[in-house]
C-alpha positions in Angstrom: 20.7 28.0 -52.0 17.9 30.3 -53.1 16.3 33.0 -51.0 13.0 31.0 -50.8 14.8 27.9 -49.6 16.7 29.9 -46.9 13.5 31.5 -45.7 11.8 28.1 -45.5 14.6 26.5 -43.6 14.8 29.5 -41.2 11.0 29.5 -40.6 10.9 25.9 -39.4 12.7 26.5 -36.1 10.7 29.7 -35.6 7.4 27.8 -36.1 8.6 25.1 -33.7 9.4 27.6 -31.0 6.1 29.4 -31.5 4.2 26.1 -31.1 5.9 25.5 -27.7 4.5 28.5 -25.8 1.8 28.7 -23.2 -1.6 27.7 -24.5 -4.8 29.7 -23.9 -5.7 27.7 -20.8 -2.7 28.9 -18.9 -1.0 25.5 -19.0 2.6 24.9 -19.8 3.9 23.3 -22.9 6.9 20.9 -23.0 9.3 23.7 -23.8 8.0 25.9 -21.0 8.3 23.2 -18.5 12.1 23.0 -19.1 12.3 26.5 -17.5 10.0 25.9 -14.5 11.7 26.0 -11.2 11.3 22.9 -9.2 12.1 22.6 -5.5 15.5 21.2 -4.7 15.4 18.5 -2.0 18.6 18.3 0.0 18.9 15.1 2.0 21.3 15.4 4.8 22.9 12.3 6.2 21.1 10.8 9.2 23.0 9.5 12.2 21.5 6.8 14.3 22.9 5.0 17.3 22.0 1.7 18.8 23.1 0.1 22.1 22.3 -3.4 23.5 23.7 -4.2 26.9 22.8 -7.6 28.4 24.4 -8.6 31.6 28.0 -7.5 30.8 27.8 -8.0 27.0 27.6 -4.8 24.9 26.8 -4.3 21.3 27.1 -0.8 19.9 26.2 0.4 16.4 26.5 3.9 14.9 24.9 4.3 11.4 25.1 7.2 9.0 22.4 7.0 6.3 23.0 9.1 3.2 20.3 8.4 0.6 20.5 4.7 -0.1 24.0 4.3 1.3 24.9 3.4 4.9 28.2 3.6 6.7 29.2 3.4 10.3 30.7 1.4 13.1 29.8 -1.8 15.0 31.5 -2.9 18.1 30.5 -6.3 19.7 32.0 -6.7 23.2 31.0 -9.9 24.9 32.1 -10.1 28.5 35.3 -12.2 29.0 35.3 -13.1 25.3 37.1 -11.7 22.2 35.6 -8.4 21.1 35.1 -7.4 17.5 35.5 -3.8 16.4 34.9 -2.7 12.9 33.3 -0.6 10.2 30.0 -1.1 8.4 29.2 -0.2 4.7 26.2 -1.1 2.7 22.8 -0.1 1.3 19.4 0.6 2.6 16.1 0.1 0.8 13.1 1.3 2.7 13.9 -0.3 6.1 16.0 -3.1 4.9 19.8 -2.9 5.3 22.4 -5.1 3.7 25.9 -4.3 5.1 29.3 -5.7 5.2 31.0 -5.5 8.6 34.8 -5.4 8.3 36.0 -6.0 11.8 39.2 -7.0 13.7 39.2 -9.7 16.4 42.4 -10.5 18.2 44.5 -8.8 15.6 42.9 -10.7 12.7 40.7 -8.8 10.1 37.6 -10.5 8.7 34.3 -9.6 7.2 30.7 -10.6 7.8 27.7 -9.8 5.7 24.8 -8.7 7.8 21.0 -8.5 7.1 19.4 -5.8 9.2 16.0 -4.1 9.5 15.5 -0.6 10.8 12.4 -0.1 13.1 11.1 2.8 15.1 12.6 1.3 18.3 15.8 -0.1 17.0 17.7 -2.3 14.6 16.7 -5.9 14.1 19.4 -8.4 13.0 19.0 -11.8 11.4 20.9 -14.4 13.5 24.3 -15.7 12.7 25.1 -19.3 12.1 28.3 -21.3 11.5 28.8 -22.6 8.0 29.9 -26.2 8.5 31.9 -26.3 5.3 34.0 -23.2 6.0 33.8 -23.0 9.8 33.0 -19.2 9.4 30.0 -17.3 10.8 27.5 -16.1 8.4 24.0 -14.6 8.4 21.1 -17.1 8.4 18.9 -15.6 5.7 16.2 -18.2 6.3 15.7 -17.2 10.0 13.5 -14.4 11.2 14.9 -11.1 12.4 15.3 -11.6 16.1 18.2 -9.6 17.8 16.8 -6.2 18.6 19.5 -3.5 19.2 17.6 -0.6 20.8 17.8 2.9 19.4 19.5 5.4 21.7 20.5 9.1 21.3 23.9 9.5 19.6 26.6 11.0 21.9 
């Protein structure tokens, strides 16, 4: 390699770096923007609690929202009927929650996919229906949200 070729090859990166400096208007060029400090947003998990007590039936929900993921616990305790206790896991987009409830009832584990909507006053749930083919409960995705579980302070 000749001296002229080496100087030409070395001058290309120098010229590129010189072209990526602040312009006369005080603006930042693409290279300068790499080094700008941007504020770091730290999202802490939010804990929300819901409680619905009608007559002697009780439904309790505790949600932890961490970004777009949710986790928590849901306990459905109807009076003089078999209670369901279990964990929730799913996602939230805006105010719409899709969660799988993994619960135990009379020693038998099962799952139920829930469709929920978060409001300022509580948690709305689409109603459940029994699938005639399987005999299992499932969310009725064609029905409106109806069951409001009121928001309460977490213990």
